[in-house]
Each structure stands twice: as structure tokens, then as C-alpha cells.
Wavefront OBJ file of the C-alpha trace (Angstrom):
o trace
v -0.100 -0.105 -0.184
v 1.310 3.302 -1.173
v 1.459 6.457 1.342
v -1.135 8.767 1.226
v 0.752 11.818 -0.798
v -0.893 14.297 1.548
v 0.551 12.747 4.811
v 3.962 12.631 2.927
v 3.722 16.155 2.265
v 2.862 17.270 5.286
v 5.728 15.147 6.925
v 8.103 16.892 4.848
v 6.891 20.110 5.801
v 7.520 19.306 9.422
v 3.975 19.076 10.546
v 3.763 17.775 14.073
v 0.073 15.795 13.292
v 1.857 14.153 10.265
v 4.504 12.640 12.522
v 2.168 11.490 15.152
v -0.021 9.976 12.326
v 3.369 8.187 10.858
v 4.063 6.748 13.911
v 0.857 5.216 14.469
v 1.281 3.571 10.975
v 4.620 2.326 12.048
v 3.422 0.943 15.492
v 0.488 -0.689 14.187
v 2.611 -2.810 11.450
v 0.544 -0.956 8.828
v 1.856 -1.638 5.124
v 1.738 2.247 4.567
v 4.127 2.688 7.819
v 6.432 0.063 6.093
v 6.471 2.056 3.118
v 7.185 5.457 4.975
v 10.266 3.788 6.560
v 11.588 2.601 3.411
v 11.506 6.387 2.004
v 13.068 7.974 5.437
v 15.927 5.530 6.388
v 19.104 6.930 6.650
v 17.723 10.662 6.695
v 18.791 12.501 9.570
v 21.354 11.948 12.337
v 20.209 12.322 15.911
v 22.203 11.700 18.719
v 19.954 8.724 20.384
v 20.379 8.549 24.217
v 18.738 5.333 25.900
v 17.729 6.491 29.717
v 17.199 2.896 31.479
v 17.417 1.900 35.284
v 14.793 0.796 37.894
v 11.297 1.713 38.321
v 11.024 4.694 40.934
v 14.941 5.709 39.727
v 13.448 9.245 38.441
v 14.461 8.385 34.815
v 11.524 10.498 33.561
v 11.893 13.626 36.120
v 15.747 13.354 34.872
v 15.017 13.100 31.349
v 12.976 16.320 31.743
v 15.849 18.063 32.965
v 17.834 16.706 30.050
v 15.520 18.074 27.690
v 15.898 21.457 29.310
v 19.663 21.387 28.599
v 19.307 20.277 25.222
v 16.843 23.063 24.398
v 19.586 25.730 25.990
v 21.928 24.286 23.122
v 19.306 24.816 20.103
v 18.738 21.302 19.772
v 15.076 20.236 18.870
v 14.484 16.895 20.873
v 12.205 14.038 20.861
v 11.379 11.513 23.371
v 9.902 7.962 23.068
v 8.909 6.885 26.502
v 8.531 3.139 26.343
v 5.918 2.049 28.780
v 4.366 -1.727 29.778
v 2.080 -2.813 27.689
v -1.528 -3.211 29.156
v -2.385 -6.783 28.901
v -5.875 -5.727 27.928
v -5.620 -3.465 25.100
v -1.858 -3.610 24.447
v -1.374 0.182 24.865
v 1.066 1.872 26.784
v -0.382 2.225 30.770
v 2.452 4.337 32.485
v 2.079 7.687 30.296
v 5.630 9.201 31.407
v 4.286 12.083 29.377
v 2.848 13.340 32.452
v 5.938 14.108 34.244
v 7.056 16.462 31.228
v 4.123 18.521 30.839
v 5.994 21.591 30.990
v 7.367 21.062 27.338
v 4.022 20.380 25.677
v 3.536 24.188 24.268
v 7.332 24.159 23.002
v 7.452 23.483 19.360
v 11.008 22.090 19.393
v 10.202 19.097 21.807
v 7.864 16.116 21.016
v 7.006 13.235 23.484
v 5.419 10.085 22.502
v 4.750 7.097 24.567
v 5.070 3.727 23.345
v 3.951 0.274 23.997
v 6.258 -2.570 24.883
v 4.100 -4.807 23.354
v 4.830 -7.709 25.447
v 8.664 -7.835 23.660
v 10.139 -10.487 26.224
v 9.881 -7.749 28.989
v 12.189 -5.157 26.170
v 11.858 -2.939 23.477
v 9.344 -3.461 20.322
v 10.750 -3.348 17.321
v 8.310 -0.609 16.464
v 10.719 1.726 18.919
v 13.361 1.134 16.491
v 11.223 1.946 13.840
v 9.922 5.243 15.471
v 13.504 6.394 15.549
v 13.943 6.352 12.019
v 10.759 8.342 11.497
v 12.036 10.966 14.240
v 15.416 11.055 13.144
v 14.023 12.077 9.292
v 11.888 14.401 10.845
v 14.746 16.414 11.797
v 15.182 16.069 15.706
v 18.706 16.726 16.891
v 18.544 14.377 20.160
v 16.128 11.552 21.103
v 15.970 10.256 24.351
v 14.687 6.578 24.718
v 13.045 6.109 27.904
v 12.658 2.447 29.212
v 10.417 0.552 31.401
v 13.464 -0.238 33.469
v 12.696 -3.963 33.926
v 14.735 -7.120 32.713
v 15.190 -7.718 29.120
v 14.673 -3.285 28.163
v 18.017 -2.568 29.929
v 20.005 -4.609 27.261
v 18.013 -4.024 24.466
v 18.734 -0.197 24.575
v 22.331 -0.621 24.811
v 21.545 -2.333 21.109
v 19.576 0.727 19.924
v 21.075 3.593 21.522
v 24.341 5.825 20.753
v 24.684 6.251 24.234
v 23.572 4.448 27.523
v 22.524 6.384 30.667
v 21.811 3.892 33.378
v 20.105 6.051 36.486
v 20.582 4.573 40.097
v 19.445 5.496 43.324
v 21.283 5.304 46.722
v 18.455 3.889 48.781
v 17.156 0.691 46.820
v 20.377 -1.512 46.417
v 20.377 -0.559 42.821
v 24.147 -1.097 42.512
v 24.053 -4.667 43.526
v 21.364 -5.611 41.138
v 22.970 -3.743 38.516
v 26.257 -5.812 39.014
v 24.227 -9.005 39.223
v 22.082 -8.361 36.241
v 25.272 -7.511 33.832
v 24.014 -3.826 33.446
v 27.294 -2.330 34.522
v 28.537 -3.651 31.328
v 26.278 -1.708 29.020
v 26.088 1.748 30.369
v 28.364 4.308 28.958
v 27.180 6.965 31.879
v 26.321 6.840 35.203
v 23.717 8.752 37.028
v 23.159 8.522 40.735
v 20.163 9.934 41.140
v 18.163 11.403 44.488
v 21.856 11.997 45.557
v 20.439 13.868 48.662
v 19.279 10.680 50.106
v 21.566 8.585 52.558
v 24.243 6.243 50.880
v 25.011 8.429 47.912
v 28.544 8.146 48.280
v 28.655 4.788 48.986
v 27.052 3.747 45.808
v 29.577 6.086 43.910
v 32.361 4.245 45.707
v 30.441 0.721 44.761
v 30.270 1.793 41.090
v 34.023 3.053 40.838
v 35.191 -0.509 42.443
v 33.004 -2.415 40.105
v 34.023 0.011 37.090
v 37.688 -1.160 37.967
v 37.162 -4.867 37.138
v 35.131 -4.292 34.108
v 36.050 -5.324 30.774
v 37.633 -2.105 28.608
v 34.897 -0.295 26.500
v 35.486 0.294 22.695
v 38.355 3.057 22.151
v 39.084 3.394 26.102
v 35.840 5.291 27.003
v 35.725 5.470 30.856
v 31.979 5.546 32.074
v 31.824 8.581 34.434
v 29.319 8.682 37.279
v 27.252 11.809 38.111
v 25.642 12.506 41.148
v 22.242 14.056 40.369
v 18.974 15.539 42.018
v 16.743 15.541 39.163
v 13.745 17.098 41.424
v 16.336 20.225 41.560
v 18.331 19.829 38.430
v 21.661 19.457 40.636
v 24.422 17.812 38.687
v 22.376 17.570 35.201
v 24.499 20.160 33.373
v 27.352 18.094 34.185
v 25.924 14.718 33.124
v 24.749 16.319 29.908
v 28.299 17.375 29.026
v 29.153 13.589 29.797
v 26.414 12.438 27.102
v 27.977 14.987 24.655
v 31.623 13.903 25.415
v 30.525 10.251 24.524
v 29.138 11.072 21.628
v 32.090 12.712 20.632
v 34.329 9.962 21.316
v 32.263 7.854 19.301
v 32.725 9.792 16.159
v 36.608 10.002 16.799
v 36.967 6.468 16.947
v 34.639 5.431 14.174
v 32.253 3.805 16.270
v 29.090 5.506 15.725
v 28.371 3.307 12.060
v 28.493 0.131 14.327
v 25.876 1.252 16.648
v 23.726 1.954 13.565
v 24.183 -1.455 11.899
v 23.413 -3.016 15.538
v 20.067 -0.950 15.757
v 19.144 -2.430 12.209
v 20.148 -5.791 13.521
v 17.927 -5.540 16.424
v 14.936 -4.436 14.334
v 15.077 -7.676 12.018
v 15.169 -9.572 14.843
v 12.567 -8.090 16.363
v 10.522 -8.753 13.296
v 11.456 -12.390 13.197
v 10.644 -12.572 17.120
v 7.228 -11.364 16.544
v 6.303 -13.568 13.441
v 7.307 -16.730 15.495
v 5.218 -15.801 18.464
v 2.033 -15.035 16.142
v 2.709 -18.244 14.127
v 3.140 -20.180 17.414
v -0.095 -18.942 18.465
v -2.112 -20.284 15.927
v -0.151 -23.737 15.760
v -2.055 -25.552 18.584
v -1.534 -28.903 17.037
v 1.941 -28.531 16.435
v 2.874 -27.310 19.658
v 0.762 -29.929 21.301
v 2.988 -32.896 19.001
v 6.017 -31.225 20.797
v 4.365 -31.805 24.494
v 3.894 -35.396 23.420
v 7.531 -35.907 22.429
v 6.490 -36.559 18.994
v 8.732 -33.381 17.501
v 11.584 -31.399 18.869
v 10.912 -27.664 19.141
v 13.652 -27.511 16.592
v 11.263 -29.697 14.368
v 8.304 -27.588 15.300
v 9.865 -24.352 14.713
v 11.496 -25.368 11.227
v 7.894 -26.300 10.208
v 6.520 -22.878 10.977
v 9.432 -20.741 9.565
v 10.439 -22.667 7.068
v 14.549 -23.387 6.697
v 16.955 -22.223 9.108
v 20.414 -20.784 9.135
v 21.756 -23.741 8.153
v 20.061 -24.435 4.979
v 20.481 -20.706 3.944
v 24.318 -21.268 4.389
v 24.342 -24.118 2.054
v 22.406 -22.686 -0.522
v 24.899 -19.600 -0.731
l 1 2 3 4 5 6 7 8 9 10 11 12 13 14 15 16 17 18 19 20 21 22 23 24 25 26 27 28 29 30 31 32 33 34 35 36 37 38 39 40 41 42 43 44 45 46 47 48 49 50 51 52 53 54 55 56 57 58 59 60 61 62 63 64 65 66 67 68 69 70 71 72 73 74 75 76 77 78 79 80 81 82 83 84 85 86 87 88 89 90 91 92 93 94 95 96 97 98 99 100 101 102 103 104 105 106 107 108 109 110 111 112 113 114 115 116 117 118 119 120 121 122 123 124 125 126 127 128 129 130 131 132 133 134 135 136 137 138 139 140 141 142 143 144 145 146 147 148 149 150 151 152 153 154 155 156 157 158 159 160 161 162 163 164 165 166 167 168 169 170 171 172 173 174 175 176 177 178 179 180 181 182 183 184 185 186 187 188 189 190 191 192 193 194 195 196 197 198 199 200 201 202 203 204 205 206 207 208 209 210 211 212 213 214 215 216 217 218 219 220 221 222 223 224 225 226 227 228 229 230 231 232 233 234 235 236 237 238 239 240 241 242 243 244 245 246 247 248 249 250 251 252 253 254 255 256 257 258 259 260 261 262 263 264 265 266 267 268 269 270 271 272 273 274 275 276 277 278 279 280 281 282 283 284 285 286 287 288 289 290 291 292 293 294 295 296 297 298 299 300 301 302 303 304 305 306 307 308 309 310 311 312 313 314 315
């Protein structure tokens, strides 16, 4: 299905309502949305910052402050707030936009909540597709704020150029980060709510853990920033570190590898979604696996066709 020419014209002219319509088409998997993505991919080069961390860490308030810093520098900013999906409607249920309402009349800021749509606790492929639309629309910086649980923390590192991990002193976040391996994916750390007891302790724990972590590409050393998002304390220095990491990626030729990994993640997400949909409609096949008549691999081949081995043999 071709894109309505009126929508395409308005999108190119910078009409935010056309952007909203385009994002809806992409998120719903509409054929016109897929056609639109083919036209816009590769246009624009926004700085994509992933903001992740446990629920209650103050990610939305911190993102709100980072938007202010970006606007001071004349940047056009977009935010994708990836919320958990409602089990009933499939729609986003947290509505992080409420915490960023001060920007709703600023034409240089666009905020959109997107549902994770049950993507194994992580990001949906539609989130990555939405990034392409926002880049093509001309935004200079895009913040992707994740649900902050499970797989989303790892997913965001594959999607964003810079990953900001937000921790707090009072919740044992440092220990949880060590256990989950999230330490290895963060490019910048913010110890938010630093005015609470235990702030210095968690900074020292992070420093000790980073000394034991494997070296980062290009020799990047993740900085740790104490912040109090509610008052804005420490946010300017944090923003400067986000800028420094982006410069590091450019100087060491690492940015293109990030973009390729983002595309790989998007393709994998489509395959995952196809597999989920086909399995839901294959009750008899799944029952044969349960009875031991088929292996899961045989059932998967029956649903999806030849696997990677067959493809390699055909080349």
C-alpha cells in the first residue's frame, strides 16, 4: 500500500500531526507505515540517548531536566517513553508524558509514549522504527526512556548511541546492576536522588565495579554523576558527559557500528514477532512437541521454513 501523498507532503513540511500519524502507522504495522520507513531511513543523524534504570529511579524527571539542557543549546528534542503494555488493550499504561508536561507547548520538543507490546520485557521493534521517523523529521537528539525492567536494559544498549543508567542510593541498585550485568552496557551513570542517605557509598561501589569491568570500545571510561533531578543539581555536568561520549564515538569511528546493531535488532524483533504469531495459531504442532513426537527445532522449522544452516548451504 502506498503512502497517502498528503501525509507524505505534510511530514516533509514538518507538520507534527503528520509525524503523529506516521508513528501510529508504523507502530500498528500498517503497510503504509512500512512504505514510509523505506523512504525515510538513513535521513537525519540524531544523537540517540537511552535512559534506563529501575522503576522509581527518577528517569522521567531526569529526562525532563536533560530536555531543558538540550533546548538551551538550541537542539530539537524528541522523547520515546517506552511503557509496559496493558494486558488488555496492548497500549502503554504508565504515560510518562505527564511528568514532562512543561514542554507540551514547546514546538522544539516532541514526546511520545509507546507500548513495549510484550517484547519479552524489552523494546518492541516498532520503537526502533519510530527512531528512523523521528530522525528523518529533523530532531537533533532523541531520548528513549525504557520500562527499566528485565530485558529492556540490555535492548537499549543495542538501540541507543549512548546508554545512561540511572541508579539511586536507597534501593540497592548497585548490587542489582552487578547481578544483572547491566554495568557492562552503561556508557554514563547517574546516581539520582543523591540527597538521600547512601549516595557516596553507591558511587564508591560503582567505581570499584568499573575497575573490574572489561575495557570499553576506544578506551571510554564511563563517568559517574551524582544528580538530584527534582532540583536540577548535577544535570548540566551529566549532559556534558553525554556529549563527550558522542564525540568519542565519532572520533573513534564507532557510530556506524551502533547504527548497524540497531538495524540488526530491528530485524531480529520482526523475526521474533512472526514466530510468536505463528506459534499462537499452531496448537496442534505445539501439542506434538508436548507429546514428544517433535523436537522444538523441528516444530520451528515447520513454522518458519529453513533455518540458518540451510541458508548457508544455499549460498
